[in-house]
C-alpha positions in Angstrom: -56.7 44.2 75.1 -55.8 41.1 73.7 -54.6 40.2 70.0 -57.0 38.9 67.7 -56.5 36.6 64.7 -57.0 39.6 62.1 -54.0 41.3 63.7 -51.9 38.4 62.5 -48.7 37.6 64.4 -45.2 36.3 63.8 -43.8 32.8 63.4 -40.2 32.4 63.7 -38.8 29.1 63.0 -35.0 29.0 64.5 -32.4 26.5 65.3 -30.0 27.0 68.3 -27.2 25.3 67.1 -25.7 22.1 68.7 -25.0 23.3 72.0 -24.7 26.3 74.3 -25.1 30.3 73.2 -21.7 30.5 71.5 -23.3 28.3 68.8 -26.2 30.2 68.2 -26.3 33.1 65.6 -27.0 36.7 66.7 -30.2 36.8 64.5 -31.6 33.9 66.1 -30.8 35.1 69.7 -32.5 38.2 68.9 -35.7 36.4 67.5 -36.0 34.2 70.6 -35.5 37.5 72.9 -38.3 39.2 71.0 -40.7 36.3 70.9 -43.7 36.3 73.3 -44.0 32.5 73.2 -41.5 29.6 72.5 -42.7 26.1 71.3 -40.5 23.2 70.8 -39.1 20.2 72.6 -38.6 20.7 76.3 -35.0 20.4 76.7 -34.3 22.8 73.5 -36.6 25.3 75.3 -34.7 25.0 78.6 -31.7 26.4 76.9 -33.0 29.5 75.7 -36.0 30.5 77.7 -36.2 33.7 79.6 -38.8 34.9 82.5 -40.9 36.9 79.8 -41.3 33.9 77.7 -44.4 31.8 77.7 -43.2 28.0 76.9 -45.3 25.7 75.1 -42.9 22.3 75.6 -44.0 19.1 73.8 -42.5 15.5 73.3 -40.1 15.3 70.4 -42.3 12.8 68.4 -45.2 15.3 67.9 -43.9 17.8 65.3 -47.1 18.2 63.3 -49.2 18.8 66.2 -46.6 21.4 67.7 -46.6 23.3 64.3 -50.3 23.5 64.5 -50.3 24.7 68.0 -47.6 27.4 67.0 -49.4 28.8 64.3 -52.7 28.8 66.4 -50.5 31.0 69.1 -49.2 33.2 66.0 -52.8 33.7 64.5 -53.7 35.2 68.1 -51.0 38.0 67.6 -48.2 36.6 69.3 -44.6 36.4 68.2 -43.9 32.5 68.4 -40.6 31.2 68.1 -40.3 27.7 67.2 -37.3 26.2 68.6 -35.2 23.4 67.0 -31.6 22.4 68.1 -29.0 22.7 65.1 -30.5 24.2 61.9 -34.4 23.8 61.8 -34.4 22.8 58.1 -32.2 19.5 58.7 -34.6 16.9 60.2 -36.3 19.6 62.3 -39.3 21.9 62.7 -39.1 24.0 59.5 -40.4 21.0 57.5 -43.4 20.5 59.6 -44.5 23.7 59.7 -44.2 23.9 56.0 -46.3 20.5 55.8 -49.0 21.8 58.1 -49.6 25.0 56.0 -49.4 23.1 53.1 -51.8 20.6 53.6 -54.0 21.6 56.7 -54.2 25.5 56.3 -56.5 27.3 58.7 -58.1 30.5 57.4 -56.9 31.9 60.8 -53.0 31.5 59.5 -53.1 33.4 56.3 -52.0 36.6 58.1 -49.2 35.0 59.9 -45.9 36.4 59.0 -43.6 33.2 58.5 -39.8 33.4 58.7 -37.4 30.5 58.5 -33.8 31.4 60.0 -30.5 29.3 59.6 -28.7 27.6 62.4 -25.5 25.7 62.7 -26.4 22.1 62.1 -24.7 19.3 64.0 -23.1 17.9 61.0 -21.5 21.2 60.4 -20.2 21.2 64.1 -19.0 17.8 63.9 -17.0 18.0 60.6 -15.3 21.2 61.9 -14.3 19.4 65.2 -12.7 16.8 63.0 -11.3 18.6 60.0 -13.0 18.7 56.7 -14.5 15.2 56.2 -17.5 16.8 54.3 -15.0 18.9 52.0 -16.2 17.3 49.0 -19.6 16.1 47.7 -21.6 14.6 50.7 -25.0 13.3 51.4 -27.0 13.5 54.9 -29.4 10.8 55.8 -31.4 9.8 58.8 -31.2 6.3 60.0 -34.6 6.5 61.9 -37.4 4.4 60.3 -39.8 6.1 62.1 -41.1 8.2 59.2 -39.6 5.9 56.1 -39.1 2.2 55.8 -35.9 0.7 56.4 -35.7 -0.6 52.8 -35.6 2.8 51.6 -32.7 3.9 54.1 -31.1 0.6 53.1 -31.2 1.5 49.2 -29.9 5.2 49.9 -27.1 4.1 51.8 -26.0 1.5 48.8 -26.5 4.0 46.1 -24.5 6.9 48.1 -21.8 4.3 48.7 -21.5 3.5 45.0 -21.6 6.9 44.1 -18.9 7.6 46.4 -20.3 10.3 48.5 -19.0 11.3 52.0 -21.9 10.6 54.4 -23.4 12.0 57.8 -26.0 9.7 59.6 -28.5 11.6 61.9 -30.4 9.2 64.4 -27.9 6.7 64.1 -28.7 4.2 67.0 -31.1 4.2 70.0 -32.4 1.8 72.6 -35.5 1.1 70.1 -33.5 0.9 66.9 -29.9 -1.0 68.4 -29.3 -2.8 65.1 -29.6 -0.3 62.4 -26.3 1.3 62.4 -24.6 -1.9 62.5 -26.6 -3.1 59.1 -25.8 0.6 57.6 -22.1 -0.3 58.2 -22.5 -3.8 56.8 -24.0 -2.4 53.8 -21.1 0.1 53.4 -18.7 -2.5 53.8 -19.7 -4.4 50.6 -19.0 -1.1 48.6 -16.1 0.9 50.4 -12.7 -0.1 51.3 -11.9 -1.4 54.7 -9.7 1.8 55.8 -12.4 4.3 55.0 -12.4 6.6 57.9 -15.3 6.9 60.0 -15.9 9.4 62.8 -18.2 9.2 65.8 -18.9 12.6 67.1 -20.8 12.9 70.2 -22.4 16.0 72.0 -20.4 18.2 70.0 -19.8 21.5 71.9 -21.0 20.1 75.1 -19.2 19.3 78.1 -19.4 15.7 77.5 -18.1 15.8 73.9 -16.3 13.2 72.6 -14.6 12.3 69.2 -13.8 8.7 68.1 -11.9 8.1 65.2 -11.9 4.4 63.5 -12.2 2.6 60.1 -15.1 1.2 58.2 -13.7 -2.1 59.1 -12.9 -1.6 62.8 -16.2 0.8 63.4 -18.1 -0.4 66.5 -21.9 0.4 66.5 -22.2 -0.4 70.2 -20.0 3.0 70.8 -23.1 5.3 69.4 -26.0 6.7 70.9 -28.5 9.2 69.5 -26.3 12.0 70.6 -23.9 10.8 68.2 -23.3 12.0 64.5 -21.6 9.3 62.3 -19.3 10.7 59.5 -18.0 8.5 56.7 -15.5 9.4 54.3 -15.2 8.8 50.7 -12.6 6.9 48.8 -10.1 9.9 48.8 -10.6 10.8 52.6 -7.6 10.9 54.5 -6.4 11.0 58.3 -3.5 12.8 59.2 -1.9 14.2 62.8 -1.5 17.8 63.8 -1.3 19.4 67.1 -1.1 16.0 68.9 -4.5 14.6 67.5 -6.3 13.2 64.6 -7.7 14.9 61.6 -9.8 13.7 58.7 -10.3 15.5 55.4 -11.9 14.7 51.9 -9.7 16.5 49.2 -11.5 19.1 47.1 -10.4 17.7 44.0 -11.7 14.5 42.6 -9.8 13.0 39.5 -11.6 10.8 36.9 -11.9 7.4 37.7 -13.0 4.4 36.1 -16.4 3.3 37.0 -17.0 -0.4 37.9 -19.6 -2.3 36.0 
C-alpha cells in the first residue's frame, strides 16, 4: 500500500563534502543509504546514487523548485535525501528548504520530519590542503550576483578588507561572469598590502586538484573557474616552506594595532 501524506515522511538535507566518499561523514553516508529518493543537482546525485534510489535530478539554478519537490515527496511518506556538495548550509540547499517551508508552507508538509546534517565544506577542504589560512577570524562570500547585486558584494568585500578578515570566495568566476573576480581583487588592492597571500584551490580532493599560491599584487583572475575556491589572507598571514612545498597560515593571536582614520 502506498504511503499517504498523513503518514509523514523524512527529509534529510545532507552535504557530500567536496569530493569522493572519503570526504563524506558516516552520518551522511548512512542517511543517503537509508533514503528512498534522492533530490539534487544531477552531478551530485551521480556521486552517491545506488540501485535502490529513485533519483530526481535538476538544474543547479532551481533550488526553490527543488526544495518544494523534495517536501512533496517526503509528504507522501518517503525518506528523501536532498543532496548538496560540501556543507548543505553554506550556499546550498539547507537555506532553500528553510525558505520554502517559511514562506510557502503546505499543510501536506507539516508532518514531514526535517533534519539538516553538516558536511565538510569546500572552504574547510581548501584551507586544510594549504595550511591554516583561515586560522583566525575570517568571512565567506559568494561572488555570484545572481541572487544579490554586485554593489552589495563590492561593499562587503571593502568592509571585510578594512576589518582585516581573511576571506574565502565561492563562485569566483564563470564564463557568464568573467570580470567580477578581477574587480574584487582590485577592491582588495586598495586596502590590503601587495604581498597579502592569495590561494587558488581548484577541485580539492578530486583527481584534477590543483593549488596555486600567489600574492594579491600578482593574482591573475584568468587562472580561476567555478571549481576554484579563492582564499585571501589577512595582514598577518604568512607563507612558509615545509616538505618541499608551500603553506600559508594566519596566526591565532592578533596584537592590538592602531586603526587608520
